[in-house]
N, C-alpha and C positions, 0 to 999 in steps of 0.2 A: 062811651063817648069821651069820658075823662081821659082815658088812656090814649085815644086817637088824637085829641087836642094836645096832650103832653108830648106825644111822639112828634107831632108836627112842630111844636115849639122847639124841641130838641134839634130837629133837622134844620130849622130856620136859624137857630143859634150857631150851628156848625157852618152853614152857608154864610152868615154874617161875619163870622170869624175868618173864614177863608177870603172873603172880599176885603176885609180890613187888613189882613196879612199881605195881600197882593199890593194894596195901596201903600202900606208902610214900607215894604221892601223896595218898591219903585222910588219912593221919596228918599229913602236911605241911600240907594245906589246913585241917584242923581246928585245928591249932596256930596257923597264921597267922591264921585267922578269929578265934580267941579273943584273940590278942594285938593285933589291929587295933582302933583306937579308934572308927572310924566305920562298922564293919561290912562294909567292902569289902576284898577281898584283891587285892593288886597283883601278880597272876601271870597271864601270858598264855600259855595252853596252845597257841595257834596257832603260837607261835614255835618250838616243838619238833616240829611236825607236818609236817616236810619228808619226803616219801616216800623219797628216796634215803638220808637219814640213818637212818631206821628200817630200811630194807632192809639197810644195812651192819651195824647193830647186831644185827639178827636173824640175819644170816648168820654174824657173828662168834660169837654165842652157840651157834648150831647147830654150827659147826666145832669149838669147844672141847669141847662135849659129845660130838660124834662122835669126835674124835681121842682124847680121854681113854678112852672105852670101847673104841675100836679097838685102841689099844696095850695096854690092860689085858687084853682077851680074847686078843689075839694072842700075848702073852707066856706064856700058860698052856700 
């Protein structure tokens, strides 16, 4: 049961990070669009779309959520 709770916590951490990322990107783009004079935003989203980078970030977020919950539940 400890592992199941820890896996769920890791998945929830990934989901929360994804939602937070979408909100931050939308706010950033809206601020950048407002401050640009010619109406174009100088941001290239393709530059951050490398699959290995995203896999590493997602794995790191999952591991942090998993380990935090694992050690919290295990110490009880």
